[in-house]
C-alpha positions as CSV (number, residue, x, y, z in Angstrom):
1,M,-22.9,-58.8,14.9
2,T,-24.5,-61.1,17.4
3,R,-25.8,-58.3,19.2
4,P,-27.1,-55.7,16.9
5,L,-27.7,-52.0,18.3
6,G,-31.5,-51.7,19.5
7,V,-32.7,-55.3,19.1
8,D,-33.6,-57.5,22.0
9,A,-31.0,-59.9,23.5
10,P,-33.0,-63.3,23.5
11,K,-34.2,-63.0,19.7
12,S,-30.6,-62.0,18.8
13,S,-29.1,-65.0,20.4
14,R,-31.6,-67.3,18.8
15,L,-31.6,-65.7,15.3
16,A,-27.3,-65.9,15.9
17,V,-27.7,-69.5,16.8
18,L,-29.7,-70.3,13.9
19,M,-27.5,-68.2,11.1
20,P,-24.6,-71.1,11.0
21,Y,-27.6,-73.8,9.5
22,A,-29.1,-71.1,7.0
23,R,-27.4,-72.9,3.9
24,Y,-29.1,-76.3,4.8
25,V,-32.5,-74.9,5.7
26,T,-33.1,-72.8,2.5
27,P,-33.6,-75.7,0.3
28,A,-35.8,-77.3,2.7
29,L,-37.8,-74.0,2.8
30,G,-37.6,-73.6,-1.0
31,G,-35.3,-71.3,-1.7
32,A,-34.3,-67.6,-0.4
33,A,-38.2,-66.4,-0.3
34,A,-38.9,-69.1,2.6
35,L,-35.5,-68.1,4.3
36,G,-36.6,-64.8,5.1
37,V,-40.2,-65.5,6.1
38,G,-38.8,-68.2,8.3
39,L,-36.1,-65.9,9.8
40,L,-39.2,-63.1,10.3
41,A,-41.4,-65.6,12.3
42,W,-38.6,-66.8,14.3
43,T,-36.9,-63.5,15.3
44,G,-39.8,-61.0,14.8
45,D,-37.6,-58.7,13.5
46,P,-38.8,-57.2,10.2
47,H,-35.6,-55.5,9.6
48,G,-34.4,-59.4,8.9
49,G,-31.6,-59.2,11.2
50,Q,-29.9,-56.0,9.2
51,P,-28.0,-53.7,12.4
52,R,-29.9,-50.8,13.4
53,A,-29.8,-48.3,16.6
54,V,-31.7,-46.5,18.3
55,A,-30.6,-42.6,19.5
56,T,-32.6,-40.4,21.3
57,I,-32.7,-36.9,21.0
58,A,-32.8,-34.8,23.9
59,V,-33.8,-30.5,23.8
60,R,-31.0,-29.4,26.4
61,E,-30.8,-25.4,27.1
62,A,-28.0,-23.6,25.9
63,P,-25.3,-22.9,28.5
64,A,-25.2,-19.0,29.0
65,R,-22.1,-17.9,26.6
66,D,-19.4,-15.5,28.2
67,H,-19.5,-12.1,25.8
68,G,-16.3,-10.9,27.0
69,P,-15.7,-7.3,27.5
70,V,-16.7,-4.5,26.0
71,A,-14.7,-2.5,24.1
72,S,-12.8,-0.3,26.0
73,A,-10.2,2.9,25.8
74,E,-7.4,-0.2,25.8
75,T,-8.1,-1.3,22.6
76,Q,-5.3,-1.7,20.1
77,T,-5.5,0.3,16.9
78,D,-3.3,-1.0,13.8
79,P,-1.7,1.7,11.2
80,K,-4.6,1.5,9.2
81,G,-6.7,2.2,11.7
82,V,-8.3,-1.2,12.9
83,Q,-9.2,-1.5,16.3
84,S,-9.4,-4.5,18.0
85,S,-8.7,-6.5,21.2
86,S,-6.3,-8.1,19.0
87,H,-3.5,-6.3,17.2
88,S,-2.7,-9.6,14.9
89,S,-6.6,-10.1,14.3
90,A,-6.9,-6.8,13.1
91,Q,-4.2,-7.0,10.5
92,E,-6.1,-10.1,9.0
93,V,-9.3,-8.9,9.2
94,E,-7.3,-5.8,7.0
95,K,-5.3,-8.0,4.8
96,A,-8.5,-10.2,4.1
97,S,-11.0,-7.8,3.7
98,G,-9.4,-4.7,1.9
99,V,-11.3,-2.4,4.6
100,T,-10.5,-0.6,7.7
101,V,-12.3,-1.8,10.5
102,T,-13.1,1.3,12.9
103,R,-15.0,1.9,16.0
104,P,-16.2,5.8,16.1
105,S,-14.6,8.2,18.4
106,G,-16.3,8.7,21.4
107,T,-18.8,6.1,21.2
108,A,-19.1,2.7,22.8
109,A,-19.7,-0.5,20.5
110,P,-22.6,-2.7,21.6
111,E,-21.4,-6.2,22.8
112,E,-20.1,-8.5,19.9
113,A,-20.5,-5.6,17.5
114,V,-17.5,-5.5,14.7
115,I,-18.1,-2.1,13.3
116,I,-16.6,-2.3,9.3
117,R,-15.8,0.9,7.5
118,V,-15.3,1.9,3.8
119,P,-12.4,4.4,3.5
120,T,-14.3,7.2,1.7
121,P,-13.0,7.6,-1.7
122,D,-10.4,10.5,-2.2
123,P,-13.0,13.2,-3.6
124,I,-10.2,14.8,-5.2
125,R,-9.5,13.8,-8.8
126,L,-6.3,14.3,-10.7
127,A,-6.6,15.4,-14.4
128,A,-6.3,12.7,-17.2
129,A,-2.9,12.2,-17.9
130,P,-1.1,12.1,-20.9
131,D,-3.0,15.6,-22.0
132,P,-1.9,15.7,-25.6
133,R,-1.7,19.9,-25.2
134,L,1.5,18.7,-22.9
135,T,3.7,16.3,-24.7
136,E,5.3,15.7,-27.8
137,R,7.6,12.8,-29.5
138,G,11.1,12.3,-28.8
139,R,13.8,10.0,-29.5
140,H,12.9,7.8,-26.8
141,G,9.2,8.0,-26.6
142,M,6.4,10.5,-25.7
143,M,7.8,13.6,-23.4
144,P,6.4,16.5,-21.6
145,R,6.4,19.9,-22.8
146,I,4.9,23.7,-22.2
147,G,1.9,23.9,-23.9
148,E,0.0,26.8,-25.6
149,G,-0.2,29.7,-23.3
150,R,2.8,28.6,-21.0
151,L,0.9,25.3,-19.7
152,R,2.7,23.7,-17.9
153,P,2.9,19.9,-16.8
154,L,3.9,20.8,-13.4
155,D,0.3,22.8,-13.1
156,V,-2.2,20.2,-14.8
157,Y,-0.5,16.9,-13.2
158,A,-0.6,18.5,-9.7
159,R,-2.7,17.1,-6.9
160,P,-5.1,20.4,-6.0
161,D,-4.9,21.5,-2.8
162,S,-6.5,24.3,-0.9
163,G,-3.1,25.9,0.7
164,A,-5.2,26.3,4.0
165,G,-3.9,25.6,7.2
166,S,-0.8,27.2,9.2
167,A,1.0,23.9,9.6
168,R,1.7,22.0,6.4
169,V,3.7,18.9,5.6
170,A,4.7,17.5,2.1
171,V,6.2,13.8,2.2
172,L,8.1,12.1,-0.9
173,V,8.5,8.4,-1.3
174,S,10.5,7.4,-3.8
175,G,11.4,4.1,-5.9
176,I,7.9,3.2,-6.3
177,G,7.7,0.6,-9.4
178,I,10.7,-1.4,-8.4
179,G,9.1,-4.1,-5.9
180,Q,5.8,-4.8,-6.5
181,A,4.8,-5.8,-2.9
182,A,5.7,-2.0,-1.5
183,T,4.4,-0.6,-4.7
184,A,0.9,-1.8,-4.1
185,S,1.5,-1.3,-0.4
186,A,2.4,2.6,-0.8
187,I,-0.3,3.7,-3.2
188,A,-2.9,1.8,-1.0
189,R,-2.0,2.5,2.2
190,L,-0.6,5.9,2.2
191,P,-2.8,9.1,2.4
192,P,-3.4,10.4,-1.2
193,A,-1.8,13.8,-0.3
194,I,1.9,12.0,0.0
195,S,3.7,11.9,-3.8
196,L,5.2,9.5,-4.9
197,A,8.3,8.8,-7.3
198,L,8.4,6.0,-9.5
199,S,11.6,4.6,-10.7
200,P,12.4,4.7,-14.5
201,Y,13.6,1.0,-14.4
202,G,10.3,-0.2,-13.1
203,S,7.7,-2.5,-15.5
204,D,4.4,-1.6,-16.6
205,L,5.4,1.9,-15.6
206,D,2.3,3.4,-17.2
207,K,0.2,1.3,-15.3
208,T,1.9,1.7,-12.4
209,A,1.8,5.5,-12.5
210,A,-2.3,5.3,-14.1
211,R,-3.2,3.0,-10.7
212,A,-1.0,5.9,-8.5
213,R,-3.1,8.8,-9.9
214,E,-6.1,7.1,-9.8
215,A,-5.6,7.1,-6.1
216,G,-4.8,10.5,-5.9
217,H,-1.0,10.5,-5.7
218,E,0.5,13.3,-7.1
219,L,3.9,11.8,-8.8
220,L,7.5,13.0,-9.8
221,L,10.4,11.1,-12.0
222,Q,12.9,9.2,-10.0
223,T,16.3,10.5,-11.8
224,P,19.2,8.3,-11.8
225,M,22.8,10.3,-11.1
226,E,26.3,9.5,-10.2
227,P,27.3,9.3,-6.7
228,F,31.0,9.4,-5.4
229,D,31.5,5.8,-5.3
230,Y,30.1,5.0,-8.7
231,P,30.5,2.7,-10.3
232,D,30.8,0.5,-6.9
233,S,27.2,2.3,-6.5
234,D,25.4,2.3,-9.9
235,P,22.0,3.8,-10.3
236,G,21.1,1.9,-13.4
237,P,22.5,1.8,-17.2
238,Q,20.7,5.1,-17.8
239,T,22.7,7.5,-14.9
240,L,23.6,10.8,-15.8
241,L,27.5,11.1,-15.3
242,A,29.5,14.2,-14.2
243,S,31.9,13.6,-16.8
244,S,29.9,13.0,-19.5
245,R,29.0,15.4,-22.1
246,P,25.7,17.8,-21.8
247,A,24.2,16.1,-24.9
248,E,24.4,12.4,-23.9
249,N,23.1,13.5,-20.2
250,L,20.5,15.3,-21.9
251,D,19.5,11.9,-24.2
252,R,19.5,9.9,-21.1
253,L,17.4,12.0,-19.3
254,T,14.8,12.2,-22.2
255,W,14.8,8.2,-21.7
256,A,13.7,8.7,-18.2
257,M,11.3,11.2,-19.0
258,S,10.2,9.0,-21.7
259,R,8.9,6.1,-19.5
260,F,5.6,7.1,-18.1
261,S,3.6,10.3,-18.6
262,G,1.5,12.3,-15.9
263,F,4.4,13.6,-13.3
264,V,5.1,17.3,-12.3
265,G,8.9,17.3,-12.0
266,L,12.1,15.1,-11.0
267,V,14.1,14.0,-8.4
268,N,17.2,12.6,-7.7
269,F,18.2,9.0,-7.1
270,M,21.9,9.2,-5.4
271,G,23.8,11.9,-7.4
272,G,26.3,13.4,-4.8
273,K,28.8,13.8,-7.6
274,L,27.0,15.0,-10.1
275,M,24.7,17.5,-7.9
276,S,27.6,18.7,-6.6
277,D,29.3,19.5,-9.8
278,A,27.4,23.0,-11.4
279,N,28.7,22.4,-14.7
280,A,27.3,19.1,-15.2
281,L,24.0,20.2,-13.7
282,E,23.3,23.1,-15.1
283,P,22.2,21.8,-18.5
284,V,19.7,19.2,-16.7
285,M,18.2,21.5,-14.8
286,K,17.6,24.0,-17.8
287,E,15.9,21.1,-19.8
288,V,13.8,20.2,-17.2
289,G,12.7,24.0,-16.3
290,A,12.0,24.3,-20.3
291,R,9.6,21.3,-19.9
292,G,7.8,23.0,-17.7
293,L,8.5,20.6,-15.0
294,G,9.9,21.2,-11.1
295,F,13.0,19.5,-9.4
296,I,13.3,18.1,-5.6
297,D,16.4,17.6,-4.3
298,D,15.9,14.6,-1.8
299,G,18.0,16.1,1.0
300,A,20.4,13.0,1.2
301,V,23.3,15.1,-0.7
302,Q,25.2,17.3,1.2
303,G,26.8,20.2,-0.7
304,S,24.5,19.9,-3.6
305,K,24.5,22.6,-6.2
306,A,20.8,21.7,-7.2
307,A,19.3,24.9,-6.1
308,S,21.6,27.4,-7.5
309,S,21.6,25.7,-10.7
310,A,18.1,25.6,-10.7
311,A,17.3,29.2,-10.0
312,K,19.7,29.9,-12.9
313,F,17.1,29.1,-15.4
314,K,14.3,29.9,-12.9
315,T,13.5,26.2,-12.6
316,P,11.1,25.4,-9.7
317,N,12.7,23.6,-7.0
318,A,12.5,22.7,-3.2
319,R,15.0,20.5,-0.9
320,A,13.5,18.2,1.5
321,E,14.5,19.0,5.3
322,I,14.5,15.7,6.6
323,V,15.2,12.3,5.2
324,L,12.7,10.6,7.3
325,D,14.7,7.0,7.0
326,A,18.3,7.4,6.5
327,V,18.8,5.0,9.8
328,A,16.2,2.1,8.9
329,R,14.4,1.5,12.3
330,P,11.0,2.0,13.8
331,D,12.2,4.3,16.4
332,A,14.7,6.3,14.2
333,I,11.9,6.7,11.7
334,D,9.4,8.3,14.3
335,R,11.6,10.4,15.8
336,E,12.3,11.9,12.3
337,L,8.3,12.1,12.0
338,A,8.0,14.0,14.8
339,R,10.8,16.6,13.8
340,V,9.1,17.1,10.8
341,E,5.8,17.6,12.6
342,A,7.6,20.2,14.9
343,Q,9.4,22.0,12.1
344,A,5.6,22.3,10.1
345,K,4.3,23.8,13.4
346,K,7.1,26.4,13.6
347,N,7.7,27.3,10.4
348,G,4.3,26.5,8.4
349,F,5.9,24.6,6.0
350,A,7.9,21.1,6.1
351,L,9.2,19.0,3.1
352,A,10.3,15.2,3.8
353,S,12.1,12.5,1.7
354,A,11.5,8.5,2.5
355,S,12.2,5.3,0.6
356,A,9.5,3.2,-0.4
357,Q,10.6,0.4,1.7
358,Q,7.9,-1.5,3.7
359,L,9.3,-0.2,7.6
360,S,9.0,3.5,6.1
361,I,5.7,3.1,4.6
362,D,4.3,1.0,7.8
363,R,6.0,3.9,9.9
364,I,4.3,7.0,7.5
365,A,0.9,5.4,7.3
366,R,0.8,5.1,11.3
367,W,2.0,8.6,11.6
368,A,-0.2,10.0,9.3
369,R,-3.1,8.2,10.4
370,D,-4.7,11.1,13.1
371,L,-2.3,13.8,12.0
372,E,-4.7,16.5,11.3
373,S,-6.1,16.2,14.9
374,R,-2.8,17.3,15.6
375,G,-3.2,20.4,13.9
376,V,-1.0,19.6,10.9
377,R,-2.3,19.4,7.5
378,L,-0.4,17.1,4.8
379,V,0.1,18.8,1.3
380,P,1.5,17.5,-2.2
381,V,5.1,18.1,-3.0
382,S,4.1,20.4,-5.7
383,T,3.4,22.8,-2.9
384,A,6.8,23.3,-2.9
385,L,7.3,23.9,-6.4
386,R,4.7,26.2,-7.4
387,G,5.2,29.5,-5.9
388,A,5.3,28.8,-1.9
389,P,7.3,30.8,-0.2
390,Q,8.1,28.3,2.1
391,A,10.2,26.6,-1.0
392,T,11.7,29.8,-1.7
393,K,13.2,30.2,2.0
394,L,14.2,25.8,2.0
395,S,16.4,27.0,-1.4
396,A,17.6,29.8,0.3
397,A,19.1,27.6,3.6
398,E,20.3,25.4,0.7
399,H,23.7,27.8,0.1
């Protein structure tokens, strides 16, 4: 550098002229030390010609900030109750923090305020599972059974419910335990009163069942049954078949029932052919009732004999009135949810079923968010199995 920053130009010029001759002057002055003294004397620069700069820091008044509009009634709300001016940013907050961001109803938030409300833990605690009074060892593992005093797993493992309310809806979401993301989403995002059915083919089912029950969800066992187009449509390797001997079907049923503990009953997975054959279905219903469990018909099978077969052995049973995601489109699911809500207001109780696909979970979570403000209360599926008069009416309507 010939003109270091902050150094007077004339002295810098003289230094630049001198520098090419330094190697000759140095010996004459007696070494490097003498050269340094000479340079200082010549330039008056205590830094010995090293580059340096002088910067002036000026304190300025901060410019006025535009705070933007205060949150208004147009603030968007996402499926988890997050309210913000940007739907996508609300979703990012939810995913990153795991909490729900809300603004209390009827209040205005101060400028730049972000109110984060951690959801209140579900006050209802489910009974511990497995209960040693209600288990026995079978060929494939631990099995549910009726305990002393006619104590049923259906009663012990059910989610407690007050029974209050003139309009009640029970929703069963099946297929939990297969997809990790959908399973985690269903357990975390769906209200605890929504019951979940676990597939026997999932991995780590005991852990999944424990997580779901810890979150307050009542559990059922999804049971693979033969459809009309079997084996083109194959529910799985332990499918109950209409052509199988009763002993073979019961062995497959006990395999499924030993996969995890803490469930209140069974629900069909497919099963059009088996459930339309009373001779094949009756031994299954007898075994279900003998173990203190109930049976839910998911409503997808036309001409099902589940209700009449179960009634023969006094096995608690109910049939879903509406399959929420029979047509897997947001508008179609929303329409069916509105129909379930209307049915509950008309009849006092309605039972619906859905699969654990992400779209269904999203729409159900959104619908359920302010359901009670519309005069409808969510209840567990066991409500339809434990002597509720509406369950009898639903089963009778199936004949």
